[in-house]
N, C-alpha and C positions, 0 to 999 in steps of 0.2 A: 440855812445852807451845813452842810458838813466841811467839815477842816480836818485835814491829817498832817500830822508832823513826823517827820521819822529821822529820828537821833541816832548815832552809833554810839556807844561807849564801852570800849575793849571788847570782850567780849559776849555782850549784851546789846541789843536794841530796843528802843523804845517807839513805842507809835503812839503819838496822844491823838484824841478826839473830841472836838469841839462842836457845839450846836451851840443854840441859844439858850438852850434848856438843859444841857446837861453835858458831862466831862467824864470821857474813860481817857484811858490809857492801859495798853499792851506791853507787857514784860517779855520779850523773844528772846531765848536763850540759845545759845550756841552750840547744843549739846547734840544735833543730829546731822546728818550728811543729808538728808533730803529736802528739794526743794516744793515749794506751796504757794498758794494763795490764798489771801483771805476775804471772805467775803463778811460783812458786817449787817446786821437788822436791827436796831435798837426798837427795843419797846419798854413798857413803862414803868417794867419790873426789874427788869434784867435789859445787858447786854450779850445776847447770843451769835456765834461765831459757825460759819462755816467754812472747814477747811478742805483746799482741793488740792489732793496730794500727785505728782508727779516722780516716780519710785520707782529707778532700776534696779537696786536688790531688794530683795525681803526674807532674806537667811535670819537677820539678827533681829526681825520683829519679834520671838520667843523670849529673847535675851532682854531685848525692853521692856517686855512685859514681866520679867522677874525683879529687874531694878524698879522700876515703878511702884511695884508692891500694890498691898490692896486698896491704900486711900489714893486713889485716883478719879478721875473724872470720866474719861473716855480717851478708848483707844482708836481711831482709824487710821486704816489702812497703814499699821506702822507707826504712825505719828501721835504722840499723846497729848493731849487738848485738856486741859484741867480749866472750868468753869468755875468762879468763885463769885456768888452773888453778895453786893450790902445793901444794905436798909437804906432807903432813900432821906437825905437829909438837906434842911435848908434849900428845896423846891430842885435838888441836884439828883439825878442818878448816876450812878459810876461801878463798873465792873474790871476787873482785870482779867484776865488768860495769859497763861504759859504755853507757848507753844516752842515743840525743837524746830530751830530753824538754822541754816549755814548761808553765810552769806557768800555767794562765790567771789571771792576775788583772793589771786589771781585770778585770770580766765582761765589757764590750765592746770587749776588747781584739781578738779576731779577728774583729769586725763588719768589712766591707766599708768602707772608707774612705769612699766617697761617701755610705754610710748613715747614717754620723757626722754626717758636712756636713750633710746633709739634715735630720736631726731637731734637731740644735742651730741650725742657722737657721729651722726652725719654731718653737722653741721662742722665738728673737728676735723673732717676729712676735707670738707670743703677747703677750710682755712688748713690744711695738711698739702693740698696740690699748687694752693696760691703760693704758698712759699716753695713749691718744687718748679713752677713755671715762670715764678720771675727772671730767674737768672737765665735760663732760655730766651726770654726775650732782650733784657739788659744786657746779656754777652754782648751785642752787639754793638752797643755804643762803649761798653768798656773794655774792648777790643781794640776799637778806634782809639780809644784816649791811651790804654795801657801799650797799644802796639803791640796784642797779644796773633800770631796766625794760629791757624786751624786745630795745631796740634796740643798748645799751650790753651787755647780754648775749650779743649776736650776736656784738659786735664782739670781742669777748674771745675766744667761741671759733673764730671765722675768723683769727685771729690766728695760730693754730698754721697755719695752709694760707698764709700768707705763707713762710713759711720754708721748708715741704713743696715749694711751688712752686719758690725760690728755688734747692733744691741738687738738681734731678732731672736737668738736662742736666749741670753737675757731677759729680754720684753716678755717672751712665752712662760718662761719661768716666775718671774716676780709677778707677773696678770692672775698665775695660777696658787700662787701664796699668797698673794694678797688681795685679789681681785683688778680686774680689768680696769674697774674706774677709778682707782686710786690712780693707778698706773699710766694713766691714758692722761690724765689731768697734769700729773707732773710732766710727763713728755710734752704735752703741749706746749708748758708755760719755758721749756728748756728750748724747744725749738721755734720760740717766737723771740726771745732773748737772743738765740745766735742769730735770726736773720737779722736783727735791729742792727746789730754791730758790724754788719757783712762793708758798708760805707765806710764805717770808720776803719777797718783794716786791709780795706781795696788795694791800698799799694802795696801793701807788704804782703807779697805772695804765702810766705807760710802762715803768716795771721789769718788771710783769708781763706786756703785750705782748711787751718782749721776753725772757722766757721761755718765752713759749708759741713764739715765732718759732724761737727754738734749740731747741725740742724738735723742732720742723716739718723743721729744718735737719738734724738728726740722723736721726729717721724718714725724711727724704726720699729720700735716698741708698741704705734697703735695699731696695725692690723693685729695682731696679738691679743692688745688687749680688749681689739671690738669682736675678736670671736671667744672670746671668752663672756665677753659683759652678753652676748647671742646666746652661748650653749646656756650661762646661769638662769638667761631671761625668755627666751622666746620658746615656747613650744615646736615641735617639729614641723607642723603642718602650716603652721608662720613663717620657719626658716629662710625659705629661699627669698620671699621679699624681705624681711629683715636684715638680709646682707647684700642685698640688692641696693636697699634704700641706705644703708650704710655708705657701702662703698660705691651706692650711686654718688656721694659726694665727691668724692675722686675726680667724675669729670666736669659734676656742676664749677668746682674748685679750679679744672682747666680751663674752662671757660670764663670765666669769671674772671681770672689772672689774666688769662689774654685779653678780656676785652678791658682791662683797669690800666692795665701796664704802660702799654704804649701813649697815652694820653695825661697820663702822670710821667712820663719820661718827656715827653714833647713840654708840655707845659711847666714843668718845675725841672725836675732831672733825672739822671737816673737812678741816685740815691732816694728819692723819695718812695719809690718801691719798696724797698725793704725794711725802709721805717714805717710805712702805713702799715702793711704787710702785718710785718710784726708788731703793731700795736694791735690790732685785732686780734691775734692771737692768748696777747695778754689780756684782754676785755674779755675773751671767749672765756680765759680759766677763770678769772672773779666774777664772771656769772655764774657759771657750773659750782663754783663755789657757793653762791649765793640760795643755789638751789638748794643746797642741804647735804650734809650725808645721802647715801641713799637708803631709802625708808624699805621696810621691808616688805615682798612681794603683796598684792591683794591676794584677799584668799582664795578668789576664785584663777587668778593666774598664777598662782603657787601650786593647787590641784593641777592643774594643764600641764603645767610644766614637769610635775613629779612623774603623771601618765607619758607623756614623750621621750621619757628621760627611764624609763623603768628598766630597761635594758642592762641598767649598768647602777647596782647595787651601792657599789662607793661613791659613785656622783649623789646621788638619792642625800646617804650620809650628809654629803658635804652640802647638800642644799639645804637640808635641815639647820645644819650648823654656819650657815652663810652671815646671819647677824651678828657673829660673834668675828666675823674677815675683818669688820672696819676696824677693832684692837690688835691686827695681827702684826702694825709695826713695830710691838714693844716686843717681839719673838726679840729670842738671844741668837748670837751667831751660830751654838751649836745646832739650835734646830730648823735653823736655814740651810744647815752643810746637812741634815738628815732628810730633811725635804728633797731636797739635790738628788740625797743618793737613792729614796723612795721611786722616781723617776724612772721606769722603765724602758732606759735607752736600748738596750740590745732587743726587745721585743719590738720596736720599733722597727730597725733596721733589717730584723726577719721578714717583714712584712711586704711584700711583692706591691701592695697598693699603696702602703709608703713611699716606694721608688718611683712609682707610676707619677704619683702629686708633686714629688721631688724636683722629677726631671720636667715634666709638666708645666710646672713653676719656671724652670728657667727658659724653656723654651718662651711661653709666652712673657716674661718679663725681658727678654735679650728685646724682641721686636717691639714693645709697648713703654721700654724704656729709651733705646737710642730714634724714635720718633719724636717721643716727646720733647728730646734734648737739643735734634736736628733738624728737623722739621722747620720751624719757623727761618733759620738760615736756610734750607732746602728753596723752599716758596719765595725767598727773598732773592738767591741767583740765580736759580734754576729759570724761576720766571719772572722775574725782574723787577720785583715789587719791592717799593718803601718799606719801612719798619713799619708803620701803621697798617698798611697792606697785607703783609704776612702774616701779621699777629692777628690779624682779623680770619683772615682763609685759614689760618691754624686752631682756631676757635672750632671752624665746622665737624671733626672728628671726634672732640668731648662733647660738644654738645647733641649732635644726633647721638650721642652714646648714653646720654641721660633718657631719650626715648627708648634705644634698645633694652637698656636696665631693666625699665618696666614689662616691657612686654614680654623677657625675656625670664621674668619673674613670675608672671601668670601664668606662662605658658608651660613652665618645671611644675608650680604647685599644685595646676590642674592635673598635671600629670599623674603626679602622685595623688591627689585626691579622688583620681578616676582608677585608682587599682597597679598604676602602670609602677612596676619597680624602681625602686630610686636610683640601686645602679645605673639602670638602661637609662635613666632622666638624668645624670650627670655625666653618662658618657654623650648622648647627643649634644645636650647644651656645649660640651667643651670640645665636642669634635666641629661645631656649626665656630666656635668662636676660635679655634686655629686655622680651618680651610678657607673660611671669607676672606681675611688677610693675605693668605698665603696668595690666593688667588688675584686677587687687587694687586698685589705689589708685582708678580708675574705680569700681568696687563699692563704696568704702569713703566716697567722695566724693559720691555720690548720696544721698537721701533717701528712702531703702525702709525707714526703720524697724525698722534692725538694732539689736540690742543689742550690748551693749559689750564680751562679750565674742567677740560676732560680728565684728566689726569688730578685734576683736588676732587673730582665728584667720586673718583674708582676709590682715591685713600680714602675718602672721607667715609664709603659705604662700607671697605673692609676695616678700617678698626674700627666704627659703630660698633659693628656684628660681632667684633671679639670681646663685646660685653658679656656676651653670652659664657661666658668664665665666670661670671659671678656667681649662676646657678648652674656651676658645672665646679670646675677646683673648687674654686674658695664656699661651696658648704659642705665639702665634701670630709674636712677637718670635724665641723661638727657630728657630721654622719655618722663617722668609725669611730669616733671616742668623744662624748661633750666633756669628760673629765680632764681628757689632755688635748682638744682642741686648740689651746691656746699656744701649747710647746710644741704642738704638730706643725704649726701653721709658722713659728719660730724656725723650727728646722726648714721647713721649704722655702719661706721667706729668705732664710739668710743662704741658700742655693740659690734664689731667685732674684738677690742683690745684684750676685756675681756680674750679669751681666748689664748691671747699671756702671763698675768699677770697670768690665773688659769692654764691654762692648761699646760703652761711648767713648772711649779714649780712642780704642781702636779703631771706630767711624771714622775722627778726625784724623788718624794716622794715614787711612786707606783713601783718604780722600786729597790730603800732602800729596801723596804717592802715587793716587791712578786718574785722581780728576775725575771720578766718574761718580757719580752718585748710585748709580744702576749695582755696581759693585762693591762699596763701600757701605750703603745704607740698606739696600733690599735683599741684595743676594743672601749674606748669611742670615735675614730673619725668615726668609722665605725656608731654608735648610731647617733650622729649626723649628717652623710650626706644620711643616711633613713630617717629621721625626717624630715629635711630640705628640702627634694625633696617631702614629700608630701604637708607642708606647703605650698611651693612654687607653686605645680600644684594647690592647690585651691584656693590661695588667690593671686599670684601675677598679677601684670598688669601693660600695657605699655600705657595704654590707658591717654590721657595729662588731668592735673586736675588744673582748676584755684584755688590755695589753697587761694588767698588772699579775693575772692569773697566766699567763702566757710566759710570764718573763721566768 
């Protein structure tokens, strides 16, 4: 009977083979990325091996031949197998073979680098919205504890967007200069630490507002960082799905936050929400660091990306030099100023397409941020639901958005793959994103005698379909200029954060004044959705623009 023993030692794998009459061992050197199986057939004179390989990449076979040299045994499908015969002695036969081998651990080791980056970035966005929506649930017990009226509650919730607006342009500039990966990880750490400080500062209003401003600053750099990362890593034909997957993490985060916050508050306290969610972000930061500094893209990925960005020579040059970006933190202050001066600000604001993105972002953000902040309170007061029930109902719009996001991404990418003009695809998706929630809010505002569950269903449908924006507006920045995509998103997101500051607080003020949810929450959003549709259809474009040359 044959007996095999497998032992791992650093970069080598030893396989011992024992029988009653023979002993042999195989030395497996981890120098190849190929996966294989070994079949052993012992004979009287030597030990023979058959190697069955599963090889996905064959481009390096020629290089391997040159490295191996002339004194080799055999090359089978790109894997070197060397047989060494030994003379039999003392009644034993022995043989050894050296085979290229790679133990696939951790399991995600062979996943393309761009997919790892997209996956971890999407997870960061999950945590991002968990830390954003936690206050929309906790604000109810906090208002009772501290005696806040709707105006004060609106002020507290809007303070997040003060920091969010302030960090948009700096975030876009830093992402272009240092790379989105580095800026993203610093942003996650910053907002997570600030989230964990909220319970400590809650009784002191200036401190509470400052902590939420810091959360906003940390989260404010994430969209531009992700946009830069996608523009650098993802070819055009995959971009809609990449953007939808990353920014779709926001909907997942909303669902997760609204699911976890009520039981945590009821079983522990409202403070526990901020502690736990904050530590989750710190854990993400440590895990992201553990993955290591970004490796260079695989050759196949790099070639595909260069082809998709071929319209912009300067962007290709920056891709070729992307390996040096990890050392860019050592740039001098003068170099930083020079890089800021090199941004073609004038050309940006001379483009009608950029203005269309700015206004569309503002309009979409008004409806999104006001609903995100006030829907739990709306469902609690208007539908007479308790805290847990209101939070569960509030989950429905972002939960439905997760599915709509995937549908929209496939829809957009399929249209582009079938030859439909990119600008037309973006206009279609963004129009759906605006008109759907506007229609549903009009129906919810009218006195049609609808039951509460019908209102919930209508609002859920409209807000879910607004996720088509991820295949519309949010792809346009990369479409028109991969080089300046992060800065363009920083510009539009800065304006898009204004509704978070003004709209959220204004909703509370109007609610105090009119006691009408239709006038305070829905009417302003309907107005901006409709006007945003008109501007987008008239001026939006995804045609690549060389801003550097036109400036």
